[in-house]
NUNU-77134 format. One record per residue (C-alpha): residue in three letters; chain; y, z, x negated. Coordinates in nm, 4 decimals. Each point is the difference from the previous one (the first is absolute). Example, Ala and Ser with C-alpha at 12.3 -4.5 7.8 and 13.67 -1.06 7.14 Angstrom:
2
ALA:A:-0.4500:0.7800:-1.2300
SER:A:0.3440:-0.0660:-0.1370
//
This chain:
180
MET:A:-4.0840:0.3154:1.8391
SER:A:0.2528:-0.1299:-0.2527
ALA:A:0.1996:0.2390:-0.2159
PHE:A:0.3722:0.0385:0.0599
GLY:A:0.2418:0.0650:-0.2814
ALA:A:0.2893:-0.1357:-0.1998
THR:A:-0.0331:-0.3509:-0.1347
PRO:A:0.0062:-0.0128:-0.3811
PRO:A:0.2893:-0.1584:-0.1944
LEU:A:-0.0029:-0.3799:0.0184
LYS:A:0.1531:-0.2997:-0.1711
ARG:A:0.1505:-0.2304:0.2610
LEU:A:-0.0580:-0.3649:-0.0807
SER:A:0.1830:-0.1422:0.2983
VAL:A:0.1294:0.0537:0.3492
SER:A:-0.0397:-0.3045:0.2178
CYS:A:0.0044:0.0590:0.3729
ARG:A:0.1491:-0.3133:0.1479
LEU:A:-0.1259:0.0043:0.3579
SER:A:0.0484:0.2435:0.2837
VAL:A:-0.3583:0.0116:0.1251
SER:A:0.0062:0.3284:0.1932
PRO:A:0.2204:0.2929:0.1031
GLY:A:-0.0708:0.1565:-0.3403
CYS:A:0.2349:-0.2598:-0.1537
THR:A:0.3071:0.1058:0.1991
HIS:A:0.1474:0.2366:-0.2609
ARG:A:-0.1767:-0.1249:-0.3135
TYR:A:0.1346:0.1726:-0.3078
ALA:A:-0.0372:-0.3098:-0.2188
GLU:A:0.2483:-0.1907:0.2126
THR:A:0.2515:0.2862:-0.0029
PHE:A:-0.0383:0.0276:-0.3777
ALA:A:0.0397:-0.3749:-0.0575
GLU:A:0.3052:-0.0339:0.2233
ARG:A:0.1849:0.2563:-0.2137
PHE:A:0.0039:-0.2599:-0.2797
ARG:A:0.0941:-0.3078:0.2056
GLY:A:0.2664:-0.1903:-0.1904
VAL:A:-0.0510:0.1833:-0.3306
LYS:A:-0.0087:-0.2891:-0.2494
GLY:A:-0.3171:-0.0123:-0.2090
HIS:A:-0.1774:0.2758:0.1934
PRO:A:-0.3550:-0.0840:0.1217
TYR:A:0.1236:0.0725:0.3556
GLU:A:0.3222:-0.2003:-0.0304
GLN:A:-0.1124:-0.1813:0.3178
GLY:A:-0.0762:0.3278:0.1768
PHE:A:-0.3317:-0.0093:0.1853
ASP:A:0.0239:-0.3724:0.0787
LEU:A:-0.2885:-0.2201:-0.1048
TRP:A:0.1175:-0.1632:-0.3176
LEU:A:-0.2069:-0.2763:-0.1553
VAL:A:0.0322:-0.0971:-0.3655
PRO:A:-0.1427:-0.3553:-0.0215
GLU:A:-0.0974:0.0221:-0.3683
LYS:A:-0.2004:0.3157:0.0715
LEU:A:-0.1883:-0.1761:0.2811
HIS:A:-0.1055:-0.2783:-0.2357
GLU:A:-0.0949:0.2512:-0.2702
ARG:A:-0.2335:0.1782:0.2389
LEU:A:-0.1848:-0.3236:0.0809
ARG:A:-0.1118:-0.0126:-0.3661
TRP:A:-0.1560:0.3468:0.0076
ARG:A:-0.3776:0.0013:-0.0138
SER:A:-0.0368:0.3510:0.1453
PRO:A:0.2116:0.2618:0.1787
LYS:A:0.2141:0.1179:-0.2948
ARG:A:0.1200:0.3281:0.1504
ALA:A:-0.3550:0.1028:0.0843
ASP:A:-0.1094:-0.0940:-0.3540
VAL:A:0.2613:0.2362:-0.1423
MET:A:-0.1082:0.2782:0.2347
VAL:A:-0.3668:-0.0428:-0.0976
GLN:A:0.0812:0.0113:-0.3714
ALA:A:0.2497:0.2899:0.0174
ASP:A:-0.2587:0.2525:0.1104
TRP:A:0.2011:0.2958:-0.1277
HIS:A:0.2285:-0.0423:0.3042
ARG:A:-0.0843:0.0563:0.3647
TYR:A:0.1099:-0.2811:0.2324
GLN:A:0.0384:0.0159:0.3765
VAL:A:-0.0020:-0.3377:0.1745
LEU:A:0.1323:0.0462:0.3536
THR:A:0.0327:-0.2542:0.2800
LYS:A:0.0228:-0.0314:0.3754
CYS:A:-0.1986:-0.3256:-0.0333
SER:A:-0.3352:0.1803:-0.0092
ALA:A:-0.2159:-0.2972:0.1040
ARG:A:0.1477:-0.2086:-0.2815
LEU:A:-0.0569:0.2835:-0.2481
ARG:A:-0.3635:0.0301:0.1129
ASP:A:-0.0530:-0.3748:-0.0436
LEU:A:0.1678:-0.0091:-0.3424
LEU:A:-0.2101:0.2916:-0.1255
LYS:A:-0.3118:-0.1906:0.1035
THR:A:0.1145:-0.3166:-0.1815
THR:A:0.2983:-0.0510:-0.2319
LEU:A:0.0487:0.3688:-0.0868
ARG:A:-0.3665:0.0955:-0.0116
PHE:A:0.0261:0.0641:-0.3748
ALA:A:0.2566:0.2762:0.0667
ALA:A:-0.1510:0.1552:0.3147
ALA:A:-0.2389:0.2397:-0.1729
LYS:A:0.2410:0.1399:-0.2582
PRO:A:0.0458:0.3762:0.0497
HIS:A:0.3633:-0.0067:-0.1146
ILE:A:0.1042:-0.2607:0.2605
TRP:A:0.0299:0.1449:0.3483
TRP:A:0.0115:-0.2369:0.2974
GLY:A:0.1757:0.1089:0.3157
THR:A:0.1539:-0.0847:0.3316
SER:A:0.2845:0.1416:0.2070
VAL:A:-0.0790:0.1781:0.3253
GLU:A:0.2995:0.0936:0.2118
ASP:A:-0.1283:-0.0071:0.3586
ARG:A:-0.3077:-0.0667:0.2160
LYS:A:0.0854:-0.3564:0.1048
TYR:A:0.0719:-0.1560:-0.3405
GLY:A:-0.1089:0.2517:-0.2618
VAL:A:-0.3354:0.1405:0.1089
PRO:A:-0.1735:-0.3436:0.0204
ARG:A:0.0863:-0.0555:-0.3688
ILE:A:-0.2276:0.2896:-0.1000
GLU:A:-0.3173:-0.1963:0.0810
ASP:A:0.1205:-0.2970:-0.2085
LEU:A:0.0544:0.2325:-0.2943
ARG:A:-0.3319:0.1766:0.0510
SER:A:-0.1829:-0.3356:-0.0116
ALA:A:0.1753:-0.1033:-0.3225
PRO:A:-0.2161:0.0359:-0.3126
ALA:A:0.2489:0.2357:-0.1655
ARG:A:-0.1043:0.2938:-0.2136
ILE:A:0.2968:0.2125:0.1109
ARG:A:0.1544:-0.0460:0.3473
PHE:A:0.3066:0.1833:0.1271
LEU:A:0.2165:0.0186:0.3089
SER:A:0.3752:0.0335:-0.0050
ILE:A:0.0721:0.1556:0.3375
GLU:A:0.3731:-0.0455:-0.0431
PRO:A:0.1988:0.0097:0.2105
LEU:A:-0.2227:0.1878:0.2413
LEU:A:0.1497:-0.1075:0.3336
GLU:A:-0.2431:0.1555:0.2491
ASP:A:-0.3139:0.2081:0.0329
LEU:A:-0.2808:-0.2195:-0.1312
GLY:A:-0.2743:0.2131:0.1505
VAL:A:-0.3243:0.0513:-0.1878
LEU:A:-0.0413:-0.2542:-0.2803
ASN:A:-0.3262:-0.1011:-0.1598
LEU:A:0.0776:0.0504:-0.3687
THR:A:-0.3457:-0.0963:-0.1240
ALA:A:0.0342:-0.1912:-0.3299
ILE:A:0.3718:0.0846:-0.0210
HIS:A:0.0659:0.1950:-0.3187
TRP:A:0.3637:0.0980:0.0314
VAL:A:0.2521:0.0442:0.2819
ILE:A:0.3769:0.0182:-0.0476
VAL:A:0.1989:0.1215:0.3012
GLY:A:0.3737:0.0032:0.0536
GLY:A:0.2871:-0.0592:0.2333
GLU:A:0.3302:-0.1804:-0.0294
SER:A:0.3246:0.1287:-0.1423
GLY:A:0.3543:-0.1255:0.0015
PRO:A:0.2197:-0.1436:0.2742
GLY:A:-0.1919:-0.0898:0.3155
ALA:A:-0.3187:0.1743:-0.1134
ARG:A:-0.2544:0.0390:0.2781
PRO:A:-0.1479:0.3493:0.0415
MET:A:-0.3476:0.0951:-0.1162
LYS:A:-0.1707:0.2920:0.1691
ARG:A:-0.1885:0.2641:-0.1970
GLU:A:-0.2978:-0.0121:0.2380
TRP:A:-0.0468:-0.3743:-0.0721
VAL:A:-0.0534:0.0818:-0.3672
ILE:A:-0.2307:0.2926:0.0728
SER:A:-0.2140:-0.2158:0.2317
LEU:A:-0.0744:-0.2367:-0.2915
ARG:A:-0.2021:0.2735:-0.1714
ARG:A:-0.2419:0.0312:0.2897
//
């Protein structure tokens, strides 16, 4: 059984959730945060949460010989990084290929979001089959009772609900059932 507890302090490198892939995206905090700065000249979120392409940056990336952000994370081993995605199959494949050099680092945690049975629970197997040293689940927002989960090879579980306008309720018994 995985341990439950508070996640340690982190340095956020980026927030980039551009697609609504499941009900867990309905009240995403990153979008709410970004929209607060729509129209603020010079702010990174001047365009709100819209996809904004910078052509010169696209060309710059084509010249990279390796994933730069992952290189920085590997080298800066005094920090703890949490890489979180709903695209668990893609993460699994990248950790077996392009990001293999970063997969085994103990200070880089690899995780997936799990919000419900239909979309979230199937992501757990993708993560479990990824060659990551540390695997975690972000069960946020917890939208329903997930039942008994197989947490074999999962090292950390973060659980939470939604807050703010339109927040969907989370029941206490759903959280308690995760510990079984």
